[in-house]
N, CA, C and O atoms as CSV, one atom per row, in Angstrom:
chain,resi,resn,atom,element,x,y,z
A,1,MET,N,N,-13.848,-11.110,2.571
A,1,MET,CA,C,-14.732,-11.803,1.678
A,1,MET,C,C,-16.190,-11.434,1.951
A,1,MET,O,O,-17.077,-11.749,1.158
A,2,ALA,N,N,-16.425,-10.765,3.075
A,2,ALA,CA,C,-17.786,-10.379,3.398
A,2,ALA,C,C,-18.281,-9.268,2.478
A,2,ALA,O,O,-19.484,-9.019,2.400
A,3,ILE,N,N,-17.372,-8.607,1.788
A,3,ILE,CA,C,-17.757,-7.537,0.864
A,3,ILE,C,C,-17.886,-8.165,-0.522
A,3,ILE,O,O,-16.895,-8.576,-1.126
A,4,ALA,N,N,-19.102,-8.231,-1.005
A,4,ALA,CA,C,-19.368,-8.919,-2.273
A,4,ALA,C,C,-18.904,-8.116,-3.482
A,4,ALA,O,O,-18.428,-8.687,-4.463
A,5,ASP,N,N,-19.039,-6.814,-3.418
A,5,ASP,CA,C,-18.703,-5.963,-4.555
A,5,ASP,C,C,-17.183,-5.845,-4.703
A,5,ASP,O,O,-16.492,-5.444,-3.767
A,6,LEU,N,N,-16.673,-6.196,-5.878
A,6,LEU,CA,C,-15.233,-6.179,-6.116
A,6,LEU,C,C,-14.641,-4.781,-5.931
A,6,LEU,O,O,-13.577,-4.641,-5.330
A,7,GLY,N,N,-15.306,-3.762,-6.432
A,7,GLY,CA,C,-14.806,-2.393,-6.282
A,7,GLY,C,C,-14.683,-1.987,-4.823
A,7,GLY,O,O,-13.690,-1.381,-4.420
A,8,GLU,N,N,-15.698,-2.322,-4.033
A,8,GLU,CA,C,-15.658,-2.003,-2.605
A,8,GLU,C,C,-14.578,-2.803,-1.888
A,8,GLU,O,O,-13.914,-2.289,-0.988
A,9,ARG,N,N,-14.405,-4.049,-2.284
A,9,ARG,CA,C,-13.380,-4.888,-1.663
A,9,ARG,C,C,-11.990,-4.351,-1.960
A,9,ARG,O,O,-11.135,-4.299,-1.075
A,10,LEU,N,N,-11.762,-3.950,-3.215
A,10,LEU,CA,C,-10.463,-3.393,-3.578
A,10,LEU,C,C,-10.211,-2.051,-2.889
A,10,LEU,O,O,-9.075,-1.737,-2.534
A,11,ALA,N,N,-11.269,-1.263,-2.701
A,11,ALA,CA,C,-11.120,0.000,-1.975
A,11,ALA,C,C,-10.674,-0.265,-0.537
A,11,ALA,O,O,-9.847,0.469,0.004
A,12,LEU,N,N,-11.218,-1.308,0.077
A,12,LEU,CA,C,-10.817,-1.681,1.427
A,12,LEU,C,C,-9.346,-2.113,1.457
A,12,LEU,O,O,-8.593,-1.721,2.349
A,13,VAL,N,N,-8.955,-2.912,0.486
A,13,VAL,CA,C,-7.561,-3.341,0.394
A,13,VAL,C,C,-6.649,-2.127,0.220
A,13,VAL,O,O,-5.581,-2.059,0.829
A,14,ASP,N,N,-7.068,-1.172,-0.607
A,14,ASP,CA,C,-6.248,0.016,-0.835
A,14,ASP,C,C,-6.124,0.850,0.437
A,14,ASP,O,O,-5.059,1.408,0.705
A,15,ARG,N,N,-7.182,0.942,1.212
A,15,ARG,CA,C,-7.069,1.660,2.493
A,15,ARG,C,C,-6.014,0.987,3.378
A,15,ARG,O,O,-5.248,1.664,4.063
A,16,GLY,N,N,-5.983,-0.340,3.358
A,16,GLY,CA,C,-4.957,-1.062,4.105
A,16,GLY,C,C,-3.566,-0.789,3.566
A,16,GLY,O,O,-2.616,-0.625,4.331
A,17,GLN,N,N,-3.446,-0.740,2.236
A,17,GLN,CA,C,-2.144,-0.437,1.624
A,17,GLN,C,C,-1.666,0.946,2.051
A,17,GLN,O,O,-0.490,1.136,2.363
A,18,LYS,N,N,-2.584,1.907,2.062
A,18,LYS,CA,C,-2.209,3.274,2.451
A,18,LYS,C,C,-1.774,3.325,3.912
A,18,LYS,O,O,-0.881,4.095,4.267
A,19,TRP,N,N,-2.400,2.510,4.761
A,19,TRP,CA,C,-1.993,2.452,6.164
A,19,TRP,C,C,-0.562,1.918,6.252
A,19,TRP,O,O,0.267,2.461,6.983
A,20,VAL,N,N,-0.280,0.849,5.502
A,20,VAL,CA,C,1.061,0.268,5.496
A,20,VAL,C,C,2.076,1.289,4.990
A,20,VAL,O,O,3.173,1.391,5.539
A,21,ILE,N,N,1.725,2.039,3.957
A,21,ILE,CA,C,2.616,3.077,3.417
A,21,ILE,C,C,2.970,4.090,4.505
A,21,ILE,O,O,4.138,4.430,4.694
A,22,ARG,N,N,1.957,4.565,5.213
A,22,ARG,CA,C,2.219,5.543,6.286
A,22,ARG,C,C,3.118,4.955,7.370
A,22,ARG,O,O,4.036,5.622,7.845
A,23,ARG,N,N,2.855,3.710,7.760
A,23,ARG,CA,C,3.659,3.073,8.808
A,23,ARG,C,C,5.102,2.879,8.361
A,23,ARG,O,O,6.033,3.125,9.128
A,24,LEU,N,N,5.288,2.435,7.114
A,24,LEU,CA,C,6.647,2.232,6.616
A,24,LEU,C,C,7.408,3.544,6.507
A,24,LEU,O,O,8.590,3.609,6.844
A,25,GLU,N,N,6.737,4.587,6.038
A,25,GLU,CA,C,7.398,5.893,5.940
A,25,GLU,C,C,7.867,6.355,7.314
A,25,GLU,O,O,8.977,6.870,7.450
A,26,ALA,N,N,7.034,6.174,8.329
A,26,ALA,CA,C,7.414,6.576,9.684
A,26,ALA,C,C,8.553,5.694,10.215
A,26,ALA,O,O,9.482,6.190,10.852
A,27,LEU,N,N,8.473,4.409,9.952
A,27,LEU,CA,C,9.487,3.483,10.424
A,27,LEU,C,C,10.840,3.738,9.764
A,27,LEU,O,O,11.878,3.662,10.421
A,28,LEU,N,N,10.828,4.037,8.477
A,28,LEU,CA,C,12.082,4.248,7.754
A,28,LEU,C,C,12.884,5.430,8.299
A,28,LEU,O,O,14.104,5.472,8.142
A,29,GLU,N,N,12.221,6.373,8.928
A,29,GLU,CA,C,12.925,7.507,9.530
A,29,GLU,C,C,13.838,7.051,10.673
A,29,GLU,O,O,14.796,7.739,11.023
A,30,GLN,N,N,13.532,5.889,11.245
A,30,GLN,CA,C,14.267,5.411,12.417
A,30,GLN,C,C,15.277,4.304,12.093
A,30,GLN,O,O,16.195,4.052,12.873
A,31,VAL,N,N,15.108,3.654,10.957
A,31,VAL,CA,C,15.949,2.497,10.625
A,31,VAL,C,C,17.279,2.962,10.046
A,31,VAL,O,O,17.318,3.724,9.080
A,32,THR,N,N,18.362,2.495,10.648
A,32,THR,CA,C,19.689,2.872,10.166
A,32,THR,C,C,20.445,1.713,9.528
A,32,THR,O,O,21.407,1.931,8.791
A,33,HIS,N,N,20.027,0.505,9.801
A,33,HIS,CA,C,20.705,-0.669,9.227
A,33,HIS,C,C,20.441,-0.696,7.716
A,33,HIS,O,O,19.287,-0.763,7.294
A,34,PRO,N,N,21.499,-0.644,6.902
A,34,PRO,CA,C,21.335,-0.507,5.453
A,34,PRO,C,C,20.511,-1.614,4.791
A,34,PRO,O,O,19.674,-1.325,3.936
A,35,GLN,N,N,20.728,-2.854,5.165
A,35,GLN,CA,C,20.004,-3.949,4.520
A,35,GLN,C,C,18.525,-3.939,4.904
A,35,GLN,O,O,17.656,-4.138,4.055
A,36,ILE,N,N,18.250,-3.710,6.169
A,36,ILE,CA,C,16.855,-3.642,6.618
A,36,ILE,C,C,16.163,-2.456,5.966
A,36,ILE,O,O,15.022,-2.569,5.517
A,37,ARG,N,N,16.846,-1.326,5.912
A,37,ARG,CA,C,16.284,-0.134,5.280
A,37,ARG,C,C,15.971,-0.399,3.801
A,37,ARG,O,O,14.902,-0.018,3.325
A,38,ASP,N,N,16.879,-1.040,3.077
A,38,ASP,CA,C,16.658,-1.356,1.665
A,38,ASP,C,C,15.443,-2.266,1.480
A,38,ASP,O,O,14.633,-2.061,0.576
A,39,GLU,N,N,15.329,-3.268,2.344
A,39,GLU,CA,C,14.192,-4.194,2.244
A,39,GLU,C,C,12.873,-3.480,2.520
A,39,GLU,O,O,11.887,-3.689,1.813
A,40,LEU,N,N,12.861,-2.642,3.543
A,40,LEU,CA,C,11.637,-1.907,3.863
A,40,LEU,C,C,11.278,-0.917,2.757
A,40,LEU,O,O,10.098,-0.724,2.463
A,41,GLN,N,N,12.267,-0.296,2.148
A,41,GLN,CA,C,12.003,0.610,1.031
A,41,GLN,C,C,11.424,-0.147,-0.159
A,41,GLN,O,O,10.562,0.377,-0.864
A,42,ALA,N,N,11.885,-1.366,-0.387
A,42,ALA,CA,C,11.330,-2.178,-1.469
A,42,ALA,C,C,9.867,-2.522,-1.199
A,42,ALA,O,O,9.038,-2.480,-2.108
A,43,VAL,N,N,9.554,-2.861,0.045
A,43,VAL,CA,C,8.168,-3.150,0.418
A,43,VAL,C,C,7.321,-1.889,0.246
A,43,VAL,O,O,6.204,-1.952,-0.268
A,44,LEU,N,N,7.852,-0.750,0.676
A,44,LEU,CA,C,7.150,0.520,0.523
A,44,LEU,C,C,6.854,0.802,-0.946
A,44,LEU,O,O,5.733,1.171,-1.295
A,45,ARG,N,N,7.844,0.630,-1.795
A,45,ARG,CA,C,7.637,0.878,-3.234
A,45,ARG,C,C,6.545,-0.022,-3.799
A,45,ARG,O,O,5.726,0.421,-4.604
A,46,THR,N,N,6.533,-1.281,-3.381
A,46,THR,CA,C,5.511,-2.212,-3.854
A,46,THR,C,C,4.117,-1.734,-3.467
A,46,THR,O,O,3.202,-1.746,-4.290
A,47,HIS,N,N,3.957,-1.315,-2.223
A,47,HIS,CA,C,2.658,-0.827,-1.763
A,47,HIS,C,C,2.272,0.461,-2.480
A,47,HIS,O,O,1.105,0.654,-2.819
A,48,GLU,N,N,3.228,1.333,-2.710
A,48,GLU,CA,C,2.937,2.580,-3.421
A,48,GLU,C,C,2.481,2.297,-4.857
A,48,GLU,O,O,1.525,2.908,-5.335
A,49,VAL,N,N,3.155,1.383,-5.535
A,49,VAL,CA,C,2.766,1.024,-6.904
A,49,VAL,C,C,1.363,0.419,-6.906
A,49,VAL,O,O,0.534,0.772,-7.745
A,50,ASN,N,N,1.101,-0.478,-5.981
A,50,ASN,CA,C,-0.224,-1.090,-5.899
A,50,ASN,C,C,-1.310,-0.046,-5.663
A,50,ASN,O,O,-2.361,-0.078,-6.302
A,51,SER,N,N,-1.050,0.873,-4.748
A,51,SER,CA,C,-2.035,1.908,-4.443
A,51,SER,C,C,-2.230,2.846,-5.631
A,51,SER,O,O,-3.355,3.239,-5.940
A,52,ASP,N,N,-1.137,3.203,-6.294
A,52,ASP,CA,C,-1.238,4.057,-7.485
A,52,ASP,C,C,-2.014,3.357,-8.592
A,52,ASP,O,O,-2.833,3.981,-9.266
A,53,ASP,N,N,-1.762,2.067,-8.783
A,53,ASP,CA,C,-2.487,1.303,-9.802
A,53,ASP,C,C,-3.971,1.248,-9.475
A,53,ASP,O,O,-4.810,1.383,-10.365
A,54,TYR,N,N,-4.300,1.048,-8.195
A,54,TYR,CA,C,-5.698,1.041,-7.798
A,54,TYR,C,C,-6.333,2.395,-8.101
A,54,TYR,O,O,-7.432,2.458,-8.653
A,55,ALA,N,N,-5.648,3.469,-7.742
A,55,ALA,CA,C,-6.194,4.815,-7.963
A,55,ALA,C,C,-6.456,5.054,-9.450
A,55,ALA,O,O,-7.444,5.691,-9.815
A,56,ALA,N,N,-5.577,4.546,-10.297
A,56,ALA,CA,C,-5.736,4.735,-11.739
A,56,ALA,C,C,-6.933,3.956,-12.282
A,56,ALA,O,O,-7.513,4.338,-13.298
A,57,GLN,N,N,-7.298,2.880,-11.616
A,57,GLN,CA,C,-8.389,2.018,-12.095
A,57,GLN,C,C,-9.679,2.134,-11.273
A,57,GLN,O,O,-10.686,1.516,-11.617
A,58,ALA,N,N,-9.657,2.907,-10.211
A,58,ALA,CA,C,-10.772,2.938,-9.263
A,58,ALA,C,C,-12.097,3.306,-9.920
A,58,ALA,O,O,-13.118,2.682,-9.630
A,59,ASP,N,N,-12.102,4.295,-10.787
A,59,ASP,CA,C,-13.359,4.703,-11.412
A,59,ASP,C,C,-13.949,3.592,-12.257
A,59,ASP,O,O,-15.168,3.426,-12.290
A,60,ALA,N,N,-13.115,2.830,-12.938
A,60,ALA,CA,C,-13.602,1.735,-13.775
A,60,ALA,C,C,-14.192,0.600,-12.933
A,60,ALA,O,O,-15.011,-0.179,-13.422
A,61,LEU,N,N,-13.777,0.512,-11.680
A,61,LEU,CA,C,-14.249,-0.557,-10.816
A,61,LEU,C,C,-15.567,-0.224,-10.124
A,61,LEU,O,O,-16.168,-1.080,-9.473
A,62,ARG,N,N,-16.003,0.996,-10.264
A,62,ARG,CA,C,-17.254,1.403,-9.585
A,62,ARG,C,C,-18.431,1.283,-10.506
A,62,ARG,O,O,-19.558,1.580,-10.110
């Protein structure tokens, strides 16, 4: 909340999303339990969609 500008705040959130994406991708290489793997893949997809949506709108937010 210390970042007043909405575009800058969303950019910060997106950097966090990208970090989560990288961590999940690395973690999924090690997970063999099918249900846990499916859940983590769903979380990964959500973060990827959010990051892609941000990228598509980023210029309009600046």
